[in-house]
KENUNU-597238 format. One line per 5 residues: their letters; for each residue x, y, z of N, C-alpha, C. Coordinates in pm, whole numbers, plus 50000, padded with zeros to 5 digits. Layout:
<lofis>
a	X,Y,Z,X,Y,Z,X,Y,Z | ...
</lofis>
This chain:
<lofis>
xxxxx	36812,66419,72273,36851,66332,72186,36913,66385,72007 | 36996,66409,72007,36957,66512,71847,36980,66420,71727 | 36896,66432,71627,36810,66362,71504,36994,66366,71424 | 36986,66253,71386,37062,66234,71250,36973,66278,71125 | 37022,66342,71012,36970,66355,70920,37043,66326,70793
xxxxx	36993,66260,70708,37063,66201,70534,36992,66233,70455 | 37059,66278,70334,37041,66304,70196,37134,66213,70112 | 37022,66083,70091,37056,65998,70011,37044,66040,69892 | 36998,66158,69845,37041,66133,69701,37099,66272,69687 | 37172,66306,69774,37315,66427,69742,37442,66338,69711
xxxxx	37532,66423,69598,37657,66333,69532,37719,66310,69665 | 37813,66240,69706,37921,66274,69805,38018,66386,69787 | 38056,66452,69873,38167,66594,69856,38310,66490,69914 | 38355,66538,69828,38504,66501,69795,38571,66589,69907 | 38698,66495,69953,38748,66518,70088,38842,66570,70018
xxxxx	38900,66711,70115,38990,66794,70009,39186,66684,70030 | 39199,66744,69922,39345,66701,69936,39409,66780,69799 | 39565,66641,69772,39602,66718,69650,39542,66745,69541 | 39435,66660,69527,39378,66688,69351,39289,66822,69417 | 39234,66858,69504,39199,66988,69470,39297,67093,69490
xxxxx	39419,67088,69471,39508,67218,69548,39455,67282,69413 | 39522,67393,69438,39525,67530,69363,39619,67532,69250 | 39543,67496,69157,39705,67466,68978,39781,67622,69036 | 39919,67562,69016,40005,67743,69035,39981,67813,68897 | 39997,67996,68946,40013,68053,68790,40087,68024,68739
xxxxx	40084,68037,68582,40177,68025,68460,40186,68152,68410 | 40295,68162,68334,40326,68286,68268,40229,68309,68161 | 40175,68211,68105,39986,68244,68018,39936,68284,68102 | 39865,68278,68232,39802,68368,68318,39855,68466,68302 | 39958,68510,68339,40017,68697,68333,40032,68728,68227
xxxxx	40030,68649,68101,40023,68753,67967,39861,68736,67974 | 39792,68699,67964,39644,68728,67966,39576,68803,68067 | 39632,68849,68158,39601,68916,68227,39656,69063,68195 | 39794,69069,68139,39884,69148,68166,39822,69285,68006 | 39743,69145,67919,39699,69162,67759,39839,69209,67709
xxxxx	39922,69100,67700,40093,69074,67627,40113,68950,67609 | 40208,68928,67494,40222,68811,67509,40343,68732,67568 | 40377,68577,67567,40456,68511,67667,40600,68553,67666 | 40642,68524,67531,40751,68636,67529,40774,68728,67616 | 40678,68821,67640,40696,68944,67673,40728,68914,67831
xxxxx	40637,68838,67876,40660,68780,68017,40772,68747,68041 | 40832,68659,67965,40936,68552,67980,41068,68637,67952 | 41093,68805,67904,41181,68864,67920,41154,68954,68009 | 41039,69005,68090,41066,69081,68191,41153,69008,68294 | 41135,68912,68305,41174,68843,68430,41327,68797,68407
xxxxx	41392,68794,68296,41521,68785,68239,41572,68860,68236 | 41699,68855,68357,41797,68987,68340,41878,69037,68241 | 41853,69232,68218,41910,69208,68103,41834,69232,68026 | 41718,69146,67927,41657,69134,67799,41594,69261,67762 | 41540,69291,67673,41461,69435,67600,41370,69383,67668
xxxxx	41297,69498,67723,41172,69549,67726,41071,69705,67723 | 40979,69700,67631,40923,69798,67668,40904,69846,67842 | 40918,69970,67888,40911,70038,68028,40769,69974,68111 | 40674,70014,67977,40509,70046,68024,40433,69834,68024 | 40509,69795,67906,40486,69641,67861,40525,69578,68012
xxxxx	40696,69610,68097,40742,69574,68185,40636,69599,68311 | 40576,69715,68329,40506,69743,68456,40390,69676,68408 | 40298,69685,68294,40190,69575,68357,40237,69455,68346 | 40338,69380,68341,40370,69284,68341,40353,69233,68519 | 40481,69278,68544,40464,69308,68685,40369,69320,68797
xxxxx	40274,69376,68742,40164,69434,68823,40081,69312,68807 | 40058,69262,68687,39997,69140,68680,40032,69023,68808 | 40193,68955,68761,40230,68856,68859,40175,68878,68990 | 40200,69067,69049,40185,69097,69167,40024,69040,69189 | 39939,69038,69091,39792,69024,69189,39777,68883,69178
xxxxx	39829,68788,69062,39780,68687,69081,39887,68594,69181 | 40027,68668,69169,40054,68540,69300,40133,68464,69233 | 40220,68500,69113,40295,68460,68983,40473,68471,69017 | 40566,68337,69036,40723,68373,69070,40754,68257,68956 | 40894,68333,68849,40902,68246,68774,40968,68164,68843
xxxxx	40974,68049,68777,41060,67946,68796,41198,67916,68763 | 41318,67928,68831,41384,67925,68820,41446,67813,68757 | 41382,67698,68786,41428,67542,68760,41381,67519,68645 | 41258,67530,68613,41206,67506,68484,41296,67577,68384 | 41338,67706,68409,41445,67813,68355,41502,67769,68307
xxxxx	41611,67713,68367,41695,67663,68334,41705,67555,68231 | 41642,67442,68295,41598,67370,68201,41592,67394,68027 | 41477,67458,68070,41495,67535,67875,41537,67601,67849 | 41650,67692,67948,41802,67708,67829,41864,67663,67861 | 41919,67575,67940,42000,67520,67995,42133,67601,68036
xxxxx	42111,67728,68097,42224,67814,68182,42126,67826,68281 | 42210,67755,68430,42173,67773,68570,42156,67952,68603 | 42254,67985,68548,42321,68135,68562,42323,68119,68742 | 42466,68053,68769,42477,68002,68900,42596,67986,68880 | 42722,68062,68945,42842,68072,68973,42929,68017,69074
xxxxx	43025,67959,69055,43097,67911,69158,43218,67936,69197 | 43207,67986,69313,43315,68031,69369,43378,67975,69449 | 43524,67912,69447,43572,67843,69501,43700,67905,69627 | 43701,67921,69707,43780,68001,69781,43841,67907,69935 | 43946,67897,69979,44039,67847,70064,44073,67906,70210
xxxxx	44117,68062,70190,44170,68145,70265,44037,68251,70319 | 43958,68183,70375,43863,68301,70415,43917,68341,70562 | 43975,68351,70625,44088,68385,70750,44127,68509,70699 | 44170,68549,70587,44262,68672,70521,44125,68742,70536 | 44100,68876,70620,44010,68961,70570,44017,69000,70388
xxxxx	44124,69023,70351,44085,69033,70200,43975,68984,70135 | 43958,68859,70142,43895,68761,70061,43675,68781,70100 | 43660,68793,70230,43526,68823,70306,43453,68959,70196 | 43596,69024,70154,43571,69137,70119,43527,69083,69949 | 43595,69000,69903,43581,69002,69740,43417,68954,69759
xxxxx	43416,68866,69855,43285,68753,69855,43146,68845,69790 | 43144,68919,69882,43064,69038,69931,43014,69102,69772 | 43158,69174,69756,43176,69220,69650,43157,69184,69480 | 43221,69083,69487,43115,68974,69357,43021,68961,69341 | 42948,68877,69481,42842,68835,69443,42777,68936,69413
xxxxx	42777,69072,69499,42665,69189,69434,42719,69187,69298 | 42781,69278,69248,42819,69258,69070,42748,69112,68981 | 42813,69065,69009,42749,68947,68965,42569,68984,68964 | 42571,69008,69064,42385,68997,69081,42317,69105,69016 | 42381,69207,68930,42372,69320,68903,42307,69250,68750
xxxxx	42384,69110,68724,42340,69053,68544,42341,68969,68528 | 42230,68948,68715,42138,68840,68677,42205,68677,68714 | 42299,68661,68777,42360,68563,68819,42397,68591,68989 | 42435,68407,69007,42453,68405,69169,42548,68381,69217 | 42607,68365,69314,42721,68257,69330,42668,68143,69432
xxxxx	42729,68027,69431,42737,67932,69476,42875,67898,69542 | 42900,67935,69679,43073,67929,69710,43057,67787,69733 | 43182,67783,69740,43208,67628,69822,43374,67653,69877 | 43407,67619,69977,43512,67658,70074,43625,67498,70031 | 43737,67519,70081,43825,67412,70043,43887,67436,70142
xxxxx	43912,67311,70223,44077,67328,70328,44185,67353,70316 | 44253,67338,70145,44361,67357,70125,44368,67421,70017 | 44461,67452,69976,44511,67519,69818,44463,67432,69696 | 44496,67327,69700,44472,67252,69575,44273,67269,69610 | 44235,67262,69425,44122,67252,69496,44030,67141,69394
xxxxx	44147,67062,69337,44092,66962,69230,44009,66850,69296 | 44002,66805,69414,43875,66732,69470,43795,66783,69522 | 43774,66947,69519,43640,66972,69547,43576,67031,69430 | 43686,67057,69353,43578,67065,69169,43564,67001,69098 | 43635,66850,69110,43577,66665,69058,43399,66698,69135
xxxxx	43385,66789,69284,43265,66738,69316,43167,66836,69243 | 43214,66969,69185,43175,67067,69180,43108,67045,69044 | 43181,66992,68969,43154,66971,68832,42980,66928,68821 | 42956,66849,68926,42831,66756,68922,42661,66835,68931 | 42750,67033,68948,42666,67123,68948,42653,67197,68779
xxxxx	42513,67230,68795,42526,67311,68677,42541,67406,68613 | 42679,67455,68716,42728,67608,68690,42759,67662,68580 | 42734,67825,68576,42765,67810,68427,42927,67864,68418 | 42987,67908,68530,43128,67956,68514,43148,67923,68674 | 43339,67880,68646,43332,67903,68770,43442,68009,68826
xxxxx	43481,68081,68912,43534,68204,69026,43638,68113,69090 | 43786,68106,69113,43852,68060,69193,43952,68172,69264 | 43942,68175,69394,44024,68268,69483,44077,68183,69589 | 44149,68248,69592,44313,68182,69698,44306,68003,69686 | 44298,67951,69577,44295,67824,69555,44404,67809,69408
xxxxx	44437,67653,69377,44540,67624,69258,44402,67516,69183 | 44484,67505,69093,44391,67438,68992,44532,67372,68881 | 44497,67231,68855,44589,67120,68852,44581,67183,68673 | 44700,67095,68600,44669,67155,68443,44578,67076,68372 | 44610,66930,68477,44443,66849,68394,44331,66884,68436
xxxxx	44298,66880,68592,44176,66928,68608,44077,67073,68481 | 44208,67155,68481,44181,67250,68423,44168,67235,68242 | 44238,67116,68188,44201,67040,68089,44076,66998,68045 | 43995,66962,68159,43852,66871,68201,43774,67003,68208 | 43800,67065,68253,43675,67176,68271,43656,67227,68176
xxxxx	43756,67277,68085,43744,67361,67941,43754,67287,67891 | 43722,67119,67796,43640,67046,67756,43507,67058,67761 | 43437,67080,67905,43319,67057,67942,43274,67223,67921 | 43355,67320,67848,43291,67444,67792,43296,67524,67977 | 43287,67515,68048,43302,67594,68149,43387,67684,68114
xxxxx	43383,67864,68150,43453,67935,68184,43503,67918,68290 | 43668,67989,68320,43717,67971,68506,43805,68061,68479 | 43798,68137,68553,43865,68226,68649,43943,68242,68697 | 44076,68281,68727,44154,68273,68863,44154,68396,68887 | 44115,68424,69020,44129,68570,69090,44212,68581,69200
xxxxx	44332,68680,69160,44471,68679,69217,44537,68548,69219 | 44538,68464,69091,44654,68362,69111,44691,68373,68983 | 44803,68351,68951,44817,68324,68794,44859,68161,68826 | 44858,68074,68693,44870,68018,68621,44888,67956,68485 | 44969,67844,68499,44995,67788,68336,44883,67693,68328
xxxxx	44804,67606,68378,44690,67528,68406,44628,67560,68251 | 44614,67526,68191,44529,67551,68068,44470,67602,67971 | 44376,67627,68015,44251,67737,67996,44224,67795,68035 | 44237,67877,68129,44178,67938,68251,44273,68078,68209 | 44147,68187,68217,44187,68280,68243,44185,68371,68374
xxxxx	44297,68407,68443,44370,68487,68496,44340,68649,68536 | 44359,68688,68645,44270,68815,68706,44361,68857,68841 | 44469,68964,68823,44526,68970,68952,44585,69100,68981 | 44683,69105,69060,44728,69255,69097,44887,69254,69042 | 44901,69337,69016,45053,69343,69013,45153,69370,69115
xxxxx	45115,69178,69125,45254,69154,69279,45413,69172,69274 | 45459,69127,69149,45602,69193,69147,45590,69342,69134 | 45502,69426,69065,45544,69524,69115,45511,69574,69237 | 45448,69563,69317,45415,69594,69434,45513,69576,69519 | 45594,69420,69536,45676,69420,69643,45826,69480,69575
xxxxx	45834,69542,69430,45931,69582,69406,45855,69772,69475 | 45767,69800,69456,45708,69951,69544,45759,69878,69647 | 45728,69823,69706,45798,69859,69877,45927,69857,69907 | 46032,69760,69839,46172,69759,69842,46233,69939,69788 | 46160,69984,69752,46251,70087,69661,46186,70211,69839
xxxxx	46042,70191,69860,46029,70281,69979,46096,70237,70120 | 46100,70079,70102,46256,70119,70250,46359,70110,70200 | 46410,70127,70089,46547,70102,70067,46529,70294,70060 | 46497,70378,70028,46453,70542,70076,46450,70602,70177 | 46327,70514,70262,46352,70499,70389,46535,70484,70487
xxxxx	46624,70458,70452,46708,70408,70484,46747,70308,70529 | 46656,70205,70556,46625,70053,70587,46779,69934,70532 | 46853,69882,70582,46966,69776,70539,46916,69663,70563 | 46867,69638,70662,46802,69449,70672,46674,69479,70704 | 46614,69381,70540,46485,69343,70531,46496,69233,70572
xxxxx	46349,69249,70612,46330,69058,70633,46186,69054,70553 | 46182,68924,70493,46000,68951,70418,45951,68788,70505 | 45828,68831,70510,45719,68691,70590,45653,68662,70540 | 45645,68532,70459,45645,68459,70348,45443,68378,70368 | 45415,68440,70222,45256,68345,70288,45247,68215,70235
xxxxx	45202,68138,70152,45209,68030,70094,45315,67966,70030 | 45379,67901,70017,45576,67932,69923,45485,67865,69823 | 45401,67785,69787,45380,67757,69669,45269,67819,69573 | 45246,67943,69611,45116,68066,69560,45176,68146,69450 | 45142,68171,69337,45183,68251,69263,45244,68415,69301
xxxxx	45070,68453,69379,45082,68583,69492,45204,68577,69585 | 45252,68515,69691,45361,68502,69732,45491,68502,69696 | 45509,68413,69515,45598,68409,69548,45666,68532,69435 | 45555,68635,69370,45560,68748,69283,45627,68849,69399 | 45537,68902,69496,45589,68967,69594,45715,68980,69662
xxxxx	45777,68803,69649,45932,68828,69735,46023,68881,69628 | 45988,68784,69485,46070,68824,69391,46070,68975,69325 | 45945,69034,69349,45978,69159,69325,46021,69249,69452 | 46031,69239,69581,46078,69281,69664,46221,69268,69623 | 46302,69143,69643,46433,69107,69566,46475,69193,69494
xxxxx	46401,69193,69344,46443,69262,69281,46468,69425,69296 | 46386,69441,69392,46378,69650,69397,46530,69629,69511 | 46525,69578,69586,46636,69579,69677,46768,69557,69624 | 46723,69459,69500,46910,69436,69428,46944,69595,69365 | 46864,69690,69310,46835,69775,69284,46918,69867,69355
xxxxx	46936,69871,69486,46999,69974,69599,47099,69911,69588 | 47102,69765,69595,47271,69746,69622,47181,69669,69789 | 47111,69571,69770,47034,69534,69934,47014,69396,69923 | 46955,69378,69998,46913,69242,69964,46830,69210,70076 | 46757,69064,70083,46666,69036,70199,46706,68938,70263
xxxxx	46776,68968,70439,46853,68945,70529,46764,68793,70568 | 46697,68781,70608,46598,68709,70658,46478,68680,70618 | 46387,68501,70631,46280,68525,70597,46217,68372,70692 | 46096,68407,70700,46031,68301,70780,45889,68300,70662 | 45861,68215,70703,45691,68142,70619,45583,68122,70762
xxxxx	45457,68222,70696,45376,68279,70793,45243,68172,70735 | 45226,68071,70633,45151,68011,70559,44962,68096,70558 | 44960,68246,70536,44861,68337,70522,44786,68285,70677 | 44848,68282,70779,44807,68237,70885,44806,68330,71007 | 44692,68338,71102,44774,68405,71207,44837,68390,71298
xxxxx	44843,68277,71358,44905,68217,71448,45026,68140,71428 | 45030,68159,71274,45172,68098,71248,45306,68227,71228 | 45249,68336,71164,45285,68471,71162,45353,68519,71276 | 45245,68479,71376,45265,68544,71508,45444,68452,71559 | 45375,68323,71529,45536,68204,71577,45648,68281,71440
xxxxx	45594,68299,71331,45712,68329,71239,45769,68441,71268 | 45708,68521,71317,45790,68676,71375,45852,68645,71477 | 45829,68540,71570,45936,68519,71688,46069,68457,71653 | 46060,68424,71544,46168,68364,71481,46272,68449,71409 | 46203,68550,71356,46302,68660,71309,46296,68749,71415
xxxxx	46270,68775,71532,46289,68889,71589,46341,68861,71760 | 46296,68708,71788,46347,68679,71941,46459,68702,72009 | 46412,68686,72116,46508,68695,72188,46685,68597,72156 | 46657,68493,72075,46785,68461,72022,46835,68567,71927 | 46749,68606,71855,46882,68631,71730,46896,68812,71776
xxxxx	47095,68823,71792,47126,68933,71811,47108,69076,71787 | 47091,69153,71839,47024,69340,71802,47140,69341,71658 | 47247,69305,71655,47350,69400,71553,47262,69292,71425 | 47188,69181,71451,47205,69085,71356,46990,69081,71257 | 46939,69167,71366,46812,69196,71421,46745,69244,71250
xxxxx	46613,69222,71199,46588,69314,71050,46552,69465,71110 | 46532,69575,71017,46504,69701,71080,46358,69684,70986 | 46323,69621,70902,46236,69670,70797,46149,69487,70831 | 46014,69461,70774,45952,69367,70754,45869,69366,70673 | 45902,69339,70570,45757,69307,70462,45672,69173,70428
xxxxx	45497,69239,70476,45465,69125,70509,45403,69065,70398 | 45367,68940,70335,45265,68888,70225,45122,68919,70246 | 45083,68984,70337,44957,68963,70359,44924,69043,70456 | 44806,69200,70450,44800,69273,70588,44776,69153,70720 | 44712,69067,70664,44654,68976,70820,44754,68945,70857
xxxxx	44821,68883,70816,44970,68811,70852,45058,68930,70970 | 45084,69054,70925,45111,69231,70940,45040,69229,71053 | 44949,69212,71086,44861,69254,71221,44920,69166,71297 | 44889,69037,71247,45005,68995,71375,45117,68983,71410 | 45180,68991,71324,45366,69044,71322,45380,69175,71384
xxxxx	45315,69318,71409,45265,69390,71462,45268,69331,71597 | 45154,69313,71658,45095,69170,71770,45191,69222,71896 | 45291,69129,71817,45401,69028,71870,45605,69127,71873 | 45580,69216,71772,45664,69300,71785,45702,69404,71914 | 45526,69467,71889,45490,69553,72047,45492,69502,72148
xxxxx	45369,69404,72133,45366,69344,72308,45402,69261,72354 | 45507,69173,72262,45547,69051,72309,45727,69104,72330 | 45768,69169,72242,45917,69175,72194,45932,69295,72267 | 45911,69392,72288,45855,69567,72317,45947,69668,72189 | 45938,69586,72097,45976,69674,71997,45893,69750,71962
xxxxx	45932,69894,71887,45878,70020,71876,45861,69983,71712 | 45760,70018,71643,45714,70028,71532,45634,70158,71453 | 45725,70230,71432,45836,70178,71301,45970,70275,71420 | 46014,70278,71522,46127,70333,71560,46263,70213,71552 | 46199,70104,71568,46303,70033,71612,46263,69957,71447
xxxxx	46146,69885,71445,46100,69795,71302,46028,69839,71207 | 46054,69846,71053,45902,69917,70999,45836,69726,70976 | 45694,69813,70940,45648,69687,70916,45539,69733,70819 | 45566,69674,70640,45487,69712,70577,45417,69561,70510 | 45287,69570,70476,45154,69460,70468,45123,69470,70301
xxxxx	45049,69366,70280,44991,69352,70149,44812,69346,70167 | 44768,69437,70082,44656,69388,70037,44558,69572,70072 | 44586,69595,70159,44529,69737,70193,44359,69693,70223 | 44367,69602,70335,44213,69555,70423,44170,69692,70497 | 44033,69709,70487,43996,69818,70597,44063,69828,70730
xxxxx	44083,69692,70780,44157,69746,70972,44291,69761,70948 | 44348,69781,70814,44454,69827,70812,44474,69988,70822 | 44390,70057,70796,44331,70220,70856,44320,70194,70997 | 44291,70124,71013,44256,70119,71210,44388,70196,71278 | 44396,70307,71382,44435,70390,71480,44564,70332,71537
xxxxx	44503,70172,71561,44597,70083,71631,44725,70016,71562 | 44676,69966,71382,44759,69934,71327,44849,70030,71256 | 44756,70185,71180,44804,70223,71102,44893,70151,70971 | 44873,70056,70889,44934,69950,70835,44950,70076,70691 | 45143,70054,70709,45208,70090,70522,45145,69944,70451
xxxxx	45113,69944,70374,45057,69870,70293,45090,69866,70114 | 44998,69762,70078,45008,69768,69905,44914,69739,69898 | 44820,69836,69810,44649,69816,69763,44636,69711,69639 | 44571,69621,69726,44506,69583,69586,44362,69626,69537 | 44364,69665,69405,44222,69727,69422,44149,69615,69356
xxxxx	44030,69604,69465,43920,69493,69436,43835,69526,69358 | 43781,69650,69368,43657,69658,69238,43714,69646,69135 | 43850,69702,69034,43926,69683,68925,43905,69529,68903 | 43940,69419,69005,43987,69307,69003,43812,69218,68979 | 43753,69290,69042,43615,69193,69028,43561,69249,68906
xxxxx	43563,69336,68821,43520,69419,68775,43543,69305,68631 | 43699,69306,68597,43761,69223,68538,43770,69127,68551 | 43768,69022,68627,43695,68931,68680,43582,68887,68569 | 43434,68965,68612,43329,68944,68547,43316,68972,68429 | 43388,69092,68379,43423,69106,68277,43433,68955,68159
xxxxx	43519,68939,68173,43643,68786,68145,43518,68690,68109 | 43462,68666,68269,43365,68554,68263,43214,68560,68181 | 43148,68696,68157,43040,68686,68113,43048,68710,67957 | 43214,68776,67951,43242,68753,67741,43252,68631,67721 | 43299,68530,67818,43331,68381,67759,43218,68310,67712
xxxxx	43112,68372,67843,42956,68339,67845,42885,68347,67706 | 42892,68443,67682,42796,68509,67601,42902,68426,67426 | 43033,68457,67410,43115,68414,67305,43076,68235,67278 | 43001,68201,67422,43029,67996,67402,43109,67971,67403 | 43254,68076,67491,43422,68017,67452,43505,68029,67559
xxxxx	43634,67931,67602,43666,67907,67676,43796,67933,67638 | 43875,68053,67671,43987,68122,67593,43990,68167,67713 | 44170,68169,67703,44228,68166,67800,44312,68349,67831 | 44274,68422,67918,44341,68557,67895,44404,68546,68037 | 44472,68722,68052,44564,68755,68169,44477,68874,68165
xxxxx	44484,68906,68299,44475,69062,68350,44548,69112,68435 | 44591,69185,68449,44715,69255,68532,44680,69393,68606 | 44618,69402,68681,44562,69516,68756,44683,69587,68855 | 44722,69706,68845,44801,69800,68870,44778,69769,69082 | 44920,69825,69143,44892,69794,69291,45001,69968,69308
xxxxx	44887,69984,69423,44972,70087,69489,44992,70111,69606 | 45080,70120,69645,45153,70198,69803,45062,70298,69843 | 45042,70232,69997,45003,70324,70066,45112,70311,70209 | 45096,70495,70193,45214,70468,70308,45091,70511,70467 | 45128,70499,70564,45079,70523,70679,45159,70500,70760
xxxxx	45136,70506,70901,45290,70511,71046,45303,70328,71075 | 45338,70291,71042,45355,70190,71101,45551,70157,70983 | 45565,70222,70942,45658,70229,70843,45780,70380,70861 | 45920,70342,70875,45957,70506,70827,45922,70550,70717 | 45950,70649,70722,45927,70769,70552,46050,70790,70503
xxxxx	46064,70780,70377,46171,70820,70334,46259,70948,70363 | 46434,70892,70368,46501,71027,70403,46449,71153,70339 | 46485,71262,70343,46502,71406,70279,46607,71351,70136 | 46579,71358,70019,46671,71370,69930,46714,71232,69875 | 46630,71138,69993,46694,71002,69891,46611,70962,69764
x	46690,70857,69689,46644,70808,69507,46502,70732,69597
</lofis>
């Protein structure tokens, strides 16, 4: 039998528990080990802050040894800045916008900001923005969404900068960054007219969006300069399946050959791919021999050999730079002022549309 040994005079050992948990490493601990001030530690972990290279190296080495991690929540409470930018989107089906999400996020990270993504099922973002206002975001970027004048004013009163990406609006004190959609539509009209097209159709996106309206207006204005007009139109709502159905309406068996358009300008590349599939695979029409197709956006898939889509390129990089610049300027100035940036658009000619005839204007 094993004897039991007791030690009546030895104090009881405390049981492991929360009270014995190791205290978290603080910036003061890092400052002591690195032999710098606490403010130097703070500057080292603040994006964009000025700190000498030698000091930065010592602080980072001390933080590594101690296992120190800055507390973002505590920083938010002390600075009243979350360094979070809300990105509100509704149309991720369009290949242009996932590209924007990636590049915009990467660009903001260079300045120490991070993106909080909100997805709305409709173009009208008012309901979602009411929910978003509960978060402590420093700014808001809205892409493929709309904002009412009433809510725009509420956001302005809260002094939260808002930039509408690829949208124009009259809604209060809101900044906008967009490509020259009217100029892009006009360039398409001139290209098609120079290619000898006489019957141009338009496949619209969402009727109530500024991008769609400006592209169609540019097309009509450009055609009018050559004595032409839009002979037919249908609405695809920036949706792949709806674009397929709209193409059937414009070119299907019920349309007489003499009435069939010889060119189609589509409000987005995403819909243009759907249109080309229907034209070639369902209706047996040749692109561009029977009908030319021109899109808008110049997403990476437009250059694929199976489409080789002639399209209007939006300069996403320039638009993102303008968006971030506008946002950060307003944050720096602590002001919410309305400004508009228009980025030029460029026609990229590939094989989906007939080239201009020799000597055409």
